[in-house]
N, C-alpha and C positions, 0 to 999 in steps of 0.2 A: 749327334754324330758329327765329327769334324768334317768339314768340306774338303773334298779331294780335287786335285787339279787333273781332271780326266782328259783323255785324248778326245779330239773331235770325232764324232761318230763316223763321218765321211772318211776321215783320215784313217781311222781304225779299219774300216771295211776295205779301203784301198790297199792298206799294208798287207792284209792277208790274201787279197785277190791277186796282188802282184808277186806274192811270195817273199816280200821283204820281212815279214814277221810270220812265225809259225803259231798256229792256234794253240798248240800244246805248250808253248813257252809262256812264262809269267810276264806280266806287263808291269813295268816300274811306274808307280803313280805316287807323286808327292802330295802333301797337304798344301793348302794355300800359302802357308808361311815357308814352305819348302824346307822345313827342318826335320820332317819325318817322311821316310820312304816306305811305301806299301807295295808289296808284290801281289798283284791280283791275277787270277786266272782270267782267261778270255770271257768265260761265262759270268764271273763275278763283276768283271768290268762292265759288261752289258747291263747287268742288274743295278749298277751304281748310277746309271743315268736316271734322272727323276721321272722320266716318262716311260721307262721300261720296267716292268714288274712281272710277277708270275702270271698275271691274268692276260697279258698281251705278249709274253715271251715267245709263244708259238708263232704268232704273227710276225714278230721281228726275225726269228730264225728262218721263217719261210721267205722273207724278202732277201735275206743274205744268201739263202740257198739258190734263189733265182739269179742272183748276181753271179754266183759260181757257174750256174748252168749256162748263162750267156758267155762267160769267160771261156769255158771249155768248148763251147760251140765255135767260138772265135779261134781258139788254138787248133781245133780239129780241122779247120779250113786251111791251115798252113801245110803246104806240101811236104816240107821236111819233117814236121811233126807227124804227118800222116804216114810217112815211111817207117817211123819208129813204131807206130800203132800196128801197121801191117806186119812188121817183124814179130811183134808180140803175139799177134794172131796166129802166125805160123808156129810159134813155140807152144801155143796152147791148142794147136790143131783145130782152129775155128775159122770160119769164113767171114766172120764179122770184121768189118774194116773201119768202123766208126763207133764213137762212144755216144750212146743215146741216153740223155737225161731229160725226163719229162717233169712237168709241174703236177705233182700228185694231188694238190688241193683242188677240189671240185668247186664249181660256182655256188656261192651262198654258204660255204662252209663256216666262215666267221660270223655270218648273220645267224646261223643255226646255233652257234656257241652262245650268243647273247640271248636268243630266244629260250634256250635250255635253262639258262640261269634265271630268266624272268619267270618261266613256268614253275621252276623249283621253288623260288622265293614266294610266289603267289600261293602255291599249295601249302608251303610251310606256314604262311601267315594264316590261312584258313584253319589249318590243324591246330595252331596255337590258340586261335579264337575258340575252337571247340573245347580244348582243354580247360580254358578259363570258364566256359559255360558249364561244363561238367562239374568243375570245382565249386561253382556257385549255384548248383542245381537247387539248393534249398531256398534260394531267394526268388525263384520264379513266381510271379503273382498268380493268384487263382484264376483271375479273369484275363489271362494272356490272350492277345489277339492272334489266334492260331487257326490253321486250316487243316491240320492233321491230327492224328490221335495222340501225339505227344509233342510238347513244346520244343524239343530239341531235334525232332526227326528231320525237319527241313535243313538244319545245319549239318546233321550227319550226312544226308544225301548230297549236300553241296560239297562237303569234304571228300566223300568217296568219288564223286564225279570228277572233281578237280585233280585228285591224285591219279585216277585212272587215265585221264587225258594226258597228264604230264608224263606218266610212266610210258604210255604208248608212244608219245612224241620222242622221248629220250631214247627209247629202244630202237626206233627207226633210225635215229642218228648214229647209234652204236653200230647197227648193222651196216650202214652206209660207210662208216669208217673202216670196218672190217673188210668190206668188199672193194674198197678203193685204196685208201692210204696204206693200211697194213699190208694188203696184198701187193701193192707196189714196192714197198720196202723189202718185204720178204723175197720177192722175185728179182730184186735189183742185184745184178752181178758186179761185184766190186773187183774181181780178179784183175781186170785190165788196168783199172785206175791204181790199184795197189802196186802193180808192177811198174807203172809209170812214175809213181811217187818215189821210187828208188833209183831213178835214172836222172843223172845230172845233165846239165847242158852240154858238157864235154862229150857225152856219149852220142848226142844228136849230131854234133859237129863232126865227130869221127865217122859217123854213118854216112854223112853226105860229103865228107872230105872237103869241107869248105866252111865259110862263115855265114851266119844268119843272125842279124841284129834283132829280128822280130821274135826270136825265141827268148822268152824271159830268162834272166840270169839264174833265177831260183825256180825254174819250172817244176822241179821235183816237189818243192814246197806248195806250189799251186795245187797240184793233185793231192798231196797229203792233207792240205787244209780243207779241200773239198770233202775228203773222207771224214774228217773230224766234224765238219758242219753237217754232213749227211747223217752222221751218227747222233749228233746233238738234236737235230731236227726229228729224227726217228724216235729218240727217247722221249722228247716232249710230246709227240703224238701218242705214244704209249701211255704216258702219264695222264694226258687229257682223256684218253679212252677209259682208263681205270677210274678217273674222276667221275665220268658220266655213269659208269657202272655202280659206283659208290652211292651217288645221289639217287639213282634209280632204286637201289636196294633200300635206302632210307625211306623213300616215298612208299615203297611196297609195305614196309613195316608200319608206317603211319596209317596206310589204308586198312591194313589188317586190324590195327588197334581201333580205328573208328567203327569198323564193321562189328567188332566184338562189343564195343560200347552200345551200338544200336541194338544188338541182340540181347543185351543184358541191361536194359533200361531200369533205373531205379523207379520205385513207385512215386508218382507225383500227383497231387490233387489238382485236377484241371477240369474245365467245363468244355464239353463237346460243342463246338461252334455251330453245328448243323442240327442240333437237337433243341427243341423248345421245352424249357422246364416250367411247369405250371406252379404258380404261387397262388394259394387260395386266400380269399378275403370274405368279409361279411356279405357283400353284394353277391358274390358267387354262391354263398350259402343260400341266399334268398332265391337265386335262380334255381338252385337244386330243389328247394321247397316247391317252387312252381312246377318244376318237372314232375315232382312226386304227385301233385294234384292232378296234372294231366294224365298221369298213369292211372290214378284212381278213377277218373272219368271214363277212361278207356275200358277199365274193368267193369264199371256199371253198365256201359253200353253193351259190352259183351254179354252180361247177364240178361239184359233186356232182350237181346236177340235170341237168346236161348229160350226165353219164355214166350216165344211167338208160335202160334199154331198155323201151319200152312195148309190151306184147303183149296184145291184147284188153283186158281190164280189169285185168290184173296189171301189176306193176312189177318189173323185174329190175335189181338193182344191179350195175353192171359196173365195179367198182374194179379197179385194176391189180393188187392183191394177190390177186384171185381168178383165178389163172392155171390152176387145175385145170379141164380141159374137162369131166370127169365131174361135178364139182360144178355146173357150169352146166347140164348136161343134166338132172340131178336136179331142179333148181329149175324147169326148164321143164315137166317131167312132172307136178310137183305142182300145176300150174295147171289140169290137165285132170281 
């Protein structure tokens, strides 16, 4: 793009604050060779500066808005201008005798703007990572070092948590914008300033029947320029509000998608990390044989116990090999 010979930013702001230039008029801008004339709107001229773009336009308009706020406060202190304001109040049947313009931007507003973008970008990064993992699900190794029942469950939980936190944060900012900025602009009464934007300096002088060099020559343009800046500023706030609503909706969709993926996990072969899987060897077979021998010994002992005859406090062993009746009688007699 060809370089343009732009007005100095300070000069541009002064020209609209003093009423020398109307915001609604185009601005003549030549190229550096001064052989091509471009007619730019005030907004396009602002965006032609290298350090002004859509991401910080709201902040720039806020600064210009505050310049006009200070300018109108200064004009409001002029007694002759105050007389015109009082006259307008009577025509509108209102007791209001001064123009009140506040700074609608609350503390930390622009910091919240950066944090919203950071949270959104971080959540999108995690969601993109999950998409890649799901696409490559078949490459997950069998012995993955995992702690849950599924190799991707930890990533799913991370994505859901990140999205929910970002959604909640952005929603809080949206509500704050509704309750402060949008409420301010919706309740702002422009009728007084619109009326003053149609009154030239000559009407002020005729009202006081004298001269006043402190009244700007184009005082009507000062008020009309404020209306244009007020409207541009308000529109940019609305655009930012809808931008936040859009990215919040995108994160909500991503969160729903991850939840659906988690509920519909594809079958993956994996090893439970907390379960011990037994692999058998020849040594273990020998141990099993020894266990079998122990079991057989136990059964023999049990049979031995069953072949005992209890008499009073003595025990007589009745094995099949003791067939001699005399031997049995002798054992009985020894007990007495």
